[in-house]
N, C-alpha and C positions, 0 to 999 in steps of 0.2 A: 135547786140541785138536787139529782133524785138520791134519797138514803141509799147506797150499795151493800151497806152493812153485811156481810151472812150471818145467820142467827146461830146463836153460840148456849142455846139454850140446852142444861142438862136434866131437864124436867123428863122423867120417867114418861110420865103420860104421854109427850110430844114424841118420846122415839117412839113410843109402841102405836099411836095413831099413824105414825108416819110410815112405821115396817107393816101397816096392815094396807095402806094405800100404795105402798110400794107391791105389795104382794098381789092386790087389786089388781094395779096397772099390769104386772107382769101376767098373771091369769090372762088379762084381756090379749093382751099382745099374741099370747100363745098358743090362745085358741082358734087362730086366725090359720094356724099353721099347721094341724094336726095331719090336715092333707097334703101337707109337701114335705114326704119326707124325703124324695128324690130329688138329690140336688146338680147340678149343671156347673161344674165348677171350671172357671175361665181358666186356660193355660193346658191344660188335661183332657184329654180323649176318654179317658177311662172313669167307669164311676167307682167310687172310696166302697170296698167289701168290708173295710175294718173298722174296727166300733171307734169311737170317736172318745177322747175321755170322759168320765162319768163324775168329777168333782163336780159340786155347783157351788156357784156363791149368790150370795143374795145380794141386788141391786146396788151399786156401788160398791162393793165388798170385795176385798181384795184376795180373795182364795177359797177355800175349804172349810165348811164347816169343823172348828175348832172340837166341838161336842163329839162329829161324829169322825174326822178325819183319823185313822191310825196309824199315815206314816206311810203304809200297803200299799199294793198295787189292789185293786179293786177285782172279782171276781172276770168281772168284761174286758179289765187291760190284761190279765193274765192270757187271756182268752183269745184275744184281736186276732194277733198278726197270724198270718199262713206258715205253718211250719214244716221242714222237711226232717228226715232222718238222718243225724251223721257217721259217721263209722263206724265211729264206740257206740250205736244204739242210741245215743243221748237228742230229742229233738233241738231243735234250733232253728229260729224267725227268719224266716227268708228276708235279704238286705234290700232293705228301699232304696231302688234306683236316685231318686232326687230328692229334698226337702227342700224346698222353694220357701224365700223369703214372703213370701205374698201369694194367697189363691183364692180370689174372691170368689164366691158363693150365690150363683141365682137359680130360683127354683122355677120351675114349669106355670108357677102364678107369675114372674115375671114375664113371662113368654106371653100368657093370655093376656095380661094387663097392656103390655106393647100393641100386641094383634089390636086390641079392641079400641086403640088409640088412632091407629094404623087405620082403619075401617073406618070409624069418626069421622077424619080428615083433617082435624082438627092441632096440625102438630108442634104448632110455635105456643103460644104463651094462650091457656085459654082453663077452664073449668078443673082438669087436671090439677095443674099447677097452685091453684087456690086450694083446693082441697090437699095437697101435698103440705103447702104452708099451715094450713089448718092443724092439721095433723103437726106437724115439725113444731110447731109454739106449744099445741096439746103438750107434747113429749116432754120441753124442756121447762113449760109450766112461765111462760111469758104469754103478755097480750099479742103482741107481736112476729110474724116469722116473714121476710123477704125474698122470697128466692131469686138467687143471679146465675150467672153461667160457670163461676168456678170458685173457689174460695180466695183467690187475691182481687175478683172483682168484689166480693163481697166486702171485703177489705177497705178497696178504692171507695168504693159506696157508701160506706160507712164512714170513713174519713170525711168526704165530703158532706155528708147531711152533717157533722158538727162544726161543721163550717171552718174546717185547719186549711190554712194557706200560706202563700208565701208570706217569710218571716216566724214564724210559728216554729213550734218543735215539738216532739212526738216523743219519749222517753218508751224504749225497747231492750229487747233482749238481742244480744250477737252473736248469740246460740240457738239457731232455727235456721228455717228454711227462709232462703232471700226473700220470701215474697211478704212476710212480714214489714221486714225495713222497706221493700221495693215499693209497697202501697203509700205510707207516709210521703214518701217522695214522688210516687206520681199525683199527690193531693196537693204537690206544692210546698210543702214542708219539709222541715230536717229531721233524721232519726239521730236520739241522742242515746248512746248506749248506755246502760248501767250492767255492772257484772251479777254473773249469775253465783244461785246457793250450791256449791260444789258437790251435795248430798242428792237434790233435789235436779239439778240442772233449769231451773225457774228463776224466775228475776226475783235478785237478791233485796227484799227489802231497805235494807243500811244503807246499799249501794246507790238505790235510787236516791233515798234522804240526800247520799251526798251531792248528787247530779244536780237537786232543787236546789241546794243552799249555793252552787256556784251558777248558775242559771236564771234568769227573768224571763224567759221567753216559753220555756215549756206550760204549753195547754192539755196535753193529754198524756194518760200511760197507755202504753199496749201490752199488757204480760201475756204470754204464750205459755199455752197449758202442752206441756212437750213431752212428747211422748206415750201421751195418755193420762198424764199424771196433773192435777190442776195448781198455777199457781198459786202463791201463797197469797191469797184474795183478801183474808181478812186485813191483814197489814197493808195491802197494796190501797185498800180502799180507804181505808183509814187516813193514809197521805194523801190520797183524792181528795177528799173531804177536809181533809185540815188544808187543804193549798188551790180548792176551787179547780179540779181538772176533773175532766173526763174519764172513762175508764172504759174500754173497745178492749172486749178480751178476744184474743187469737185463740178459739176453742176447734183447729181446723183438724187435731190428734186428737179429740177427747169427747165424742160424741157420747155421753151418757154417765161421765167423770163427776164425783160430786165433793161437797165442802161441807161438813158438818150436816150431811141428806140433802143439801139443795144440789142441783145438776148445774152444771155449769152452761151459760148463756143467758143465765137470767142473775149473775152475781154484781156484772158492773151496769155501764150505762147500755151498754150494746154489747155483741155476740157474734163474730162469724167462724163459720164451717164449714170444712172441704165435703166435698163425697167424690172425690179422686179413686178410681177401683181400689188402691191398698188402703184406703181407711175404714174404719171402724162400719160402717157402711156407704153407700155408693147409688151415685146417680150414673155413673158411666163418667160425666165430666158434672162439675153442681155445685153451689152453695150455696149459703141462706145467712143470711142476719137477725138473728131476732132482737128483740129490746120490749121494755113496756115503755117507754115513751112513743108515742103519737107523732112528736115534731119529726126524731129519728127516722120512724117506721115511714111516715108519708115521703121524708126526704130520698129515702133509700128506694122508694116505689120511682119516685119522677126520675131518680138520676138514672135509674138502670131503664127505661124506658125512654132516651131521650130528650130529659126533663119536661114530659108530657104530667099534666096534672092526676093525678089520682083516678081512677072511676070517671076520667073524662075520654069523651072518643075525639075523634076531629084530627086535625094538625095543627093545634096551638101548642106551641111549645116555651114555655116560663122561664126553661132555663137551659144552661146546656146541660147537657146528659150524654152517656153511650146505649148502646146495645148493648145491655149485660144480661140479656132475662134468659131464663133458665124454658127449655120447649120440655111441650105433655109429654113427650116422650121419657126424657130424663127425669121427670113428676111421677111417672106410673112407673119406672123401678123404683124411684125412691121410697113410695108408699109402701109398697111389698117390705123391703130391704129394712125399714122402719118399723113394721111389724116386727122383725127377727131381731133389732138390734140389741135388744137385753138378752136373746138366746147366744147373739155373736160372743155376747162381751162375758159372758159367764163363762164359755169356751174360752176364752181369752185369759180370764183369771185362771181359770182351773191350768192352764196350760204354765200361766205363771209362776204359781204356787206349786206344780210338780218342778219344774227348775229350782225354785228357791230351795225347795229339800235337797235336791238330786245333786245341786252345785254349790252345797252348804260348807263342801269339803274341799275345793277347789279355789288356788287364790287369787279369786277373782270379787268384785265388787256388784254386787246384784244388785236391783233393785230397791231406792227407800222409799218408803211410804208414811207420811206424819200419819199420826193418829188422828183421826177425823176427816181423814182423805178417803176418796175411790179411786182409785187408778185402774183404767180400762186397757190400759197393756197395745193401745197401736204399735209398741217395740216393746219388744222386752230388750233391753238393752245394761250390758255390762263394762265393767272397766278393770282392764288390766293396769299392772304395773309401771308401765312404759311403751311407749308407742313402737318401739319394734317389737316387743311381745304380741301387742295389738294386731302388730302386722302377720307374725309369725304363726297368732291362734286363728286368723280369716283364713292363712294357706292349709292349715292344718284341717281345717274344716271344710272348704272348698276339694282337696284330696278325697275327700271324703264324700263329694256330691251334696253339700250341707251347704245352702247358702247363707250369705250373712253379709250387713252392709253398716257404711261407718253415717251416722248422720251427726253433724256434719261437717267437715273437713274439708276443708277451712271455712272459720266462723265466719260469719258478715262480712265485718269490718277491715278481715283480710281477704278480702273479693277483688279481684280486679278491678268489677263496676264501682268498687266504692273508694278506689284510689284518688277521689277525686271530694269526696266528701270529709270535711274537716276535724266532725266528730269521731270519725273513721279511724281516728292518728294515733287513738286512746290504748291504751292496752289494759286486756281484760283477764288477768292472769288465770281466772278460774275457769272463763269461757276456754282460753286458749289450751289449756292443757286436757278438758274433758274434746273438747277438737280432737285433741292429737291420741286419745285412749280407750274411748268408748267404742263399742263393738254392740250390734242388732242382730241379737237370733230369731228365727223363725218363731213366731209366737199367736201367729192366724187361727181363726176358727175353725178350719177346715185342717189343719195339722190331726193325723190318726197316731194314734198311742203308740203304736213302732215308729212312727216318723218321730216322735220326739225324744222317744228311747235313743233312739239315733244320734238325734245332737248331742243328748246329754255323755253318751259313748264316744264320741268325736271327742269334745271336752273333756272328756276323764283320759281319753290315750293322749291326748296333746301333754299333761301333765305326768304320764304315767303313772296313773291312778288305778 
């Protein structure tokens, strides 16, 4: 059994070395981007001329630098929007036409890299995929990364590699995208739900203990790092070690998130990421499994390639598998996106910090970030006092052309596809309440200063502030 317990060191030298390593990592990643100033933003025909938010955050941090942040708009913030003169001679910002919930950013370098793959002619699996795998494992600081066609196939292939089968059960969250539980079923096992922590929306270790006390068929835990915040991994890994269970992280929304300075992807026995267009980085469609375990990495490599032994040519298939491979075209996009991931996460954290400050007087619960946790804000999710209030707020935002979305209602155990799953009949009050009251606001890195102001103004207007 692998020791999966994340570090808890408070030694100042540890933190100094870690911070220096992060800064070196960040500078290395950003140095490659100096010539990538002009972005092509999917879903928009116009190039943005408005200044992006200027607050920065350290890797894995949760907002602005407390030593330099004054809580006021910076000079760049104040000058960013295009302005017109009103009838009384005052300057007013041009209204924003639409604030989307997501807006993927693709640079010229992506186009160049994809064109190079097209010219090379190796469009399916190949050296470009191997290079992406090596770079992503380096980012997560794991021994292996195995690319797959999407996040769901990553979860499925990983579970198959753990040997999950009919008669087994895996504990996971009912408050997640349905793929996390679906993958357990696709592997032949039964998803068993435990309730969430109402503050973080991630799996509650105490409720996991309750489930384990009631069942003897649990073989693993599948915690979900929801909205960009890691699950309570130290506690969950300790439980897994005590009960001899594997831990498979669903990190599909948490690229670069951290616990005590250690990135997700290397906190459990294995982890799975998604590269869907709305994620913190994208390959168009894609996924990856990260692990330090040779047996899991080899198992995933076989499963995603029709059961062939890794590195073997020909048509010898040693076990059942699927075609879950990533294409070289997708890997080419991913390699460029990975170089910009820290930049993207910084922008998300800056936008989240802006919301935290400017929504403080609003009767909403804003995201909770436990000490030692680095949130990367795949979503900025607020909670209202009631379901009716959530729906009314969403309608008010829509009237101002501000997108919002509910992730996820209904929870998995209330989905029609789970009516036949016996473990879904239980009640999980914290997950059910969250599903009825959460609402996500635009927080993507392409958000302009004026757009995020528009979001705040729309929320304030709804509450007559």
